[in-house]
N, C-alpha and C positions, 0 to 999 in steps of 0.2 A: 842722374837717376833715369832708369829705363822702365817705363810702365808697360808691363806685359800681362795685364789682366783686363783687357777690353771686353771679354765675354761677361764679366761681372758688371762693368759699366764703362762705356767708351768715353774718352775725353770729349768735352764740349766742342762741337765743330765750330770753326770761326763764323760760318754763316748763321748758326744758331745763336751765337753771342750777339751778332749784329741785329738779327731779327728780334731777339729778346729785348735788347735795349730800346730799339725803335718802337716796339709795341707797348712798352711800359709808358711811353709818352702818348701814344695814339689809341691804345686799346684798353683803357682802364674802365670805360663806362659799361653799363649793362646793355648787352647786345639785344635784349628783348624790348628796349624802349624805342620810342618813335622820334625822339628829339635828335638833333644833329650828332651829338657825341655817341648816342646809342646806335644811330645808323652807321656811323664810321666803324664802331666796334663790330656791328653785324657784318659789314663788308669784309673786315679782316677775318672773322670767324668763317664766313662762307668761302673765302678764298683759301683758307687753310684746309677746310674740309675737302674742297675740290682737289687741291694738290695731293692730299693724303689718299683720297679715293683713287686718283689716277695712278699713284704709286702701288696701291694694293691691287687695283684692277677690279673695282666695284663701283656701284652707283653711289652718288653723294648721299642719298637718303638711306643708304644701308649702313653708313659709318657714323659712329658717335665717339666722342672723346670722353675718357674716364680719368680718374685721378691717379691711376697707375696701371701697369700691365697686370699686376696681381688682381686688382679690382676688375679689370676687363675679363680675366679668366673666370673669377668667381661669379660675376654677373652673367657671363655667357653660359657657364655650366648650369647655374641654378635656373636661369630663365628658360633655357632649352629643355631642361628636365621637366620644369613645371608646365611648359607649353605642350609637352607630349605625354603628360601623365596618363592619358587614356590608353596610350600605346603600351605602357608598362613603366617599370622603375629600375630597369637594368642599365647600367652604365659601363662602358668599356674604356679603359685607359691602357697605355703601354707602361711597362715597369720602369721606364727610364724618363718619364715625364718630369718637368720642372716641379718643384715642391708645391707651387701654387695649385697646379692641377691635382696633385695627389692629395693635398689638404682638402680641396673641394670634393674629391672622391670619398675621403674619410668622413666628411660631414654628411654626404649623401647616404653613406652606409650607416652612419650613426642614427640617421633619421628613418631607418627602416628599408632603404633601398639596397639593391645588390650591385656589386662591382666585380668585373672581371679584369684582372691585370695581366695583359699579354706579355709574355717573356720575349727576350731578344737573344740574338746570337752573340758571339764573342766580339763582333765589331760594334755592337750596340744598336743594330737595326732590327726592326720587326720583320718577320716574314709575312708578306701580304696574304698568303693562303691561310696561315695560322690565325692572323687577325680576322680574316673573313669567317673562319670557323667559329669565332667567338660570338658572332652576331646571332641573336635569337629573336623569336617573334615578339618578345617583350622588351627588346632593346630600345631605349628612348634616345640615347645619345652615345656617340663614340668620340674619343679625343686622341689626337696624335700630334706630337710636336713636328715642326718642319725640319729641324736639325737639333742635335743634342748640345746642350750648353756645357757639358763637361769634357766630351771627347770630340765634338765637332761632326759626328756622323750624320749624314743627311738621310732622312727617312723617306720611304717610298710612298709619299702622300698621295700621288695621283692614282696608284694602283689600289690603295686602301679606300680612297674616296669613291672609286668606281664600284668597289664591292659594297660600300655603304649605300651608295645611290641605288644599286640594284635591289638592296634589301629595304629601301625606303627609310633609312636611318641617317639623320644629319651627322656630319663630321665637323667637330670643332678643332681647328688647328692653332696651336700656340706657335706663332711665327716670330717670337721675340728675337731669337738669335739670327734669323736669316733675312728678315724683311729689308734690311739695309743693302743686301746683295742682289735682291730681285724679287719679283712677285712669286707667290707660292703656286705651283702648278696643280692641276687637278680640279675636279668639280666639288670643292669643299662647300660647306654650308655656313660655318661661322669661323671667325678668325680674331685672334687677340694678339696684341703686340705692345711694346713698351719703348718710349722715345729714348730713354737713356742708354739703350743697347746700340743705337745707331749714331750717337753723338748729339742727340737732343737733350733737353733738360730733364731732370728727374721729376716725378710727379705728374707725368702725362702718359696716358695709355690710350689705345684705341680698340674698339670692338666693332666688328662687322657682322651683321646678321643679314643674310641674303633674303631677298623677297621670296615669300612662299614658305619660309621656315616658321613653324609654330613656335612662338616665343612669348613668355609671360613674365615680365620683370617682377622680381621678388623684393619685398620690403617697401618702405615708403617711396613714392614716386612724385615727381612734379612735372611741370610743363617743359623743362629743359631737356635737350638732347633726346628728343622723341620719347621722353619718359623712361629712358634706359640708363641714365646716369644723372642722378639727382644732384642739385647744388649749382652754385654759380660757377660758370666756366673759367678756368685758369687761362684767360685769353692770351697773355704774353707767352706763357709756356706752350700753348697750342700752336701759336704762330711760329715760334722757334722750332718746335718739333716738326711741323710740316715743311718749313724751309730747309731744315737740316736733312730731312729724308730725301727731298728733291736733290739736294746738293750731293749727298753720298751716292745716290743712284747715278748721277751724272759721272761720278768718278769710279764707280764700282767695277766696270769691266777691266779697266787698266790696272786698278789697284789689286783686284783679285789675282791677276796673273803674277804680280810682283810679290804679294804676300804668300801665295801658294808656293812659289819658288823658295822663299825664306823658310817656311815651315817644313817643306820637304827636306831642306838642308838640315834642319834640326832632327827630323825623323831618321834620316840616314846616318848622321854623324854621331848622335848621342850614344847609340849602342857600340860604336867603335871607340868612343872616348871613355866610356864608363862601363865597367863589367856588371853583369847581372842586372840588366835593364830590360824591361818589357815596354815597347811602344804600343799604345792601345788606341782603338778606334779604327774606322775604315780608312785604308790607305788612299783610296780613290774618291769615293763618295763622301766628301767631307767639306766643311766650310774652309775658305782660304786661309784664315788667320789662326786656327786653333790646332795645337799639337799637344798630346798628353802622353806622359811616360811615367813608369813606376820603377823605383830602385829597390832591390832587395837589401835587407839589413840596414835600413835607414829609417830614422824617426822623421816623419814628414814635417812636423812642426819645427824641429831643429834645422832641417834643411832649408825651409822657407826663411827662417831667421838669418841663416848664413848667406843666402842669396840676397836678402834685403840689405845686409851689411855691405855686400859687394855692389849694391846699386840696382838691384833687379826686383821688381814687384811682380810676383807670380802667385798663382792660386793652387789649391790642392783639394783632392777628394779623399785624402788619406784619413783613416780613423785617428791617426796621431794628431790631427789638427782639429778634431771635433770635440765639442764639449760633452757629447754623449759617448765618445770613444767607440763609436760604431762606424763601419766603413760607409763610404758614399753609396747610396742606394743604386746609383748608376753603375759603378764598378762592380758592386755585388751582383746586380742583375746580369752583367756581362760575364761574370765568372773569371775576372782577370785580377791580377795582383793589385792590392790597394796600398800596401805600405810604401812609404817614400814617394807618394804620388805627386807629380808636378804638372800643372796645366799652364802652358804658355799660350796666351791669346794676344796676338799682335794687333795694335790699333793701326788705323790708316796712317801712312807716313812713316812707319817704323824704318829706321835707317839700317842698311846692310851691316855697317860697322858695329851697331849695337848687338845684332844677332851674333856676329863673330866674337864679340867680347863675352857674350853669354856662354858660348861654346868653349871659350878659353877658361872661364871661371868655374864652370860646372864641375869638371872632374875633381878639382881641388876641394870644392865645397862638399861633394859627396864623400871623398876620402876622409876629410876632416870629421864629418859626422860619424862615419863608420868607426873611426879611431876613438872618438869621444864616447861612443856607446860602450866600448871596452869588451863587448861580447863576453859576459861573465861565464865562468866555467859551469856547465850544466850539471845538475844533480842527476846521475844516471844509475840505474840498477838493472840487473838481469832478471827477467820474469819469464821462466820457461825458455822458449827459443826467441824471445823478443827483448829488445832493449827499450827501457822505459825512461823517458825524459820528463822530469817534473818541472814544468814551466808555469805552475799555478801561481797566480798573483803577479805574473810578468805581462807587461803590455807590449803591443806591436812596437817594433818588429822583433822583440827578443825571442818569442817561441820559434820563429823561423830560423833565427840565428843559431839557436841551440840545436835545432834539428840538423842544420847544415853541418855543424861541427862534429856530430856523432854518426852521420850516415855512413861514413867510411869505416866505422868500427864494427859494422855488422857485415856478415858474408852476403854475397849476391844471393838473393832469394829470401834473406832474413828480413825481419820487420823491426820498425821503431814505433813505439806508442808514445805520442806526445800528449801529456796531460796539460791542458790549458783552460783557463776560464775567461780569456779575452775574446770578445765577440769577433774581432778581426781575424783570429786564427781560423775560423770556419771558412773564410774566403782565401786567406793567404797561403795556408798549407797546401790545398789542392793546386793553387796557382804556382807555387814553388815546384811542386812535383811535375807539372806540365813543362815548366821552364827547364828543369834539370834532368828530365827524362826518367824520373822515378815513378813508381806506381802508387797512386793514392787509393788505398783499400777502402777507406770510409771512416765514418765517425761512430764511436761507441759511447754509451753512457758510462759515467764514472761517478765516484762518491762526491767529487767536487768537479765542476766544469764538465769537460768532455775529453775523451781519448781519441786522438786522430792517428790512424794507423797508416803507416807508409812502408811499402816493400821496396827494398833496394833492387834495382834492375841491373845497374852497371856500376 
């Protein structure tokens, strides 16, 4: 079995396992106590904090450990907003942030605050000048991920941090995906991360608040972790998280070169091996181990099951794998194809032969899924000079399949109106037009769902 979903959770690093087992014996006592066992636990906690702070590039008294990366994000956002309440209640996030950041933004908005969601280009990156334009006199906090969790695109954190610093606005960086590869550049103010993303144990996060940043922890607090993370410290998990972070950093430079070559191999060869594929994300400014592509006319959930049967664990941002049947907010913000989406995120140590076997298996898996769908004959009628395709009640990827089957039946310059009520059609039909060189005219209201109008160009 080949595990290719490290962006969700990396396998436990051997160093983390060793540190976890050792600290279960040595670090079980209360580190706030003065007796021998407590002092021993305190030494372990202090050493872990020092190692983590060194990896982040901050002072030890700026870093606290939390119960998860999500908790670090929520405490960082709420604490920074509360600390700067006098400045205003405006929050800025990018449209492709991790759901933990977006949930925090929704909660702030629900409590009466205002939120600006900065859009991204087709590579998934924000434009620094556009982000800077979103800054206002009442902006209390800005948030930007260091790298995207779904497509691997690295964000221009340093440039955005410079703009925020000039405006006197703190910038919180979600560094969960990138911290194992190196420190985050730029003059950021707050940082959150999660140990299970770099090979540490789950249930350990870290939050950094730079000196001088106004910060007011919300909710009940106690004397632990500077009052910013209440509750008894998970000392064995913290020790294992810090030890694994130090270990992966020591291996990062060499492993990054190797994984970047393997993911580049996937980026280049998948479009040659499989027809109608769009590789998404920035080709250059990306994390070493992540590559994402979308396949036309494919049910994403079925494709993931097929790959699982072949021995590959991958992830997807396709609406076909979502309980809400809506496309990934990241792919939607990028304006790229969502159907048949596959994210390959290689863990450290991935063997070259496993990637080659994936490339050998993928074409057959995609072809099998396309054949299983059967591409049902669309219901079409002529409506004045347009061809109307009734795809109401049909889910991704069927509306696009039916569009593709009839586009050749209209003359060049003629139009097709696709009637669909699947939310994914709003994203996938324009993406299909961009891929196939046809003109997407726009969306029109219909009695049910929407009508998506496409003009045949060639």
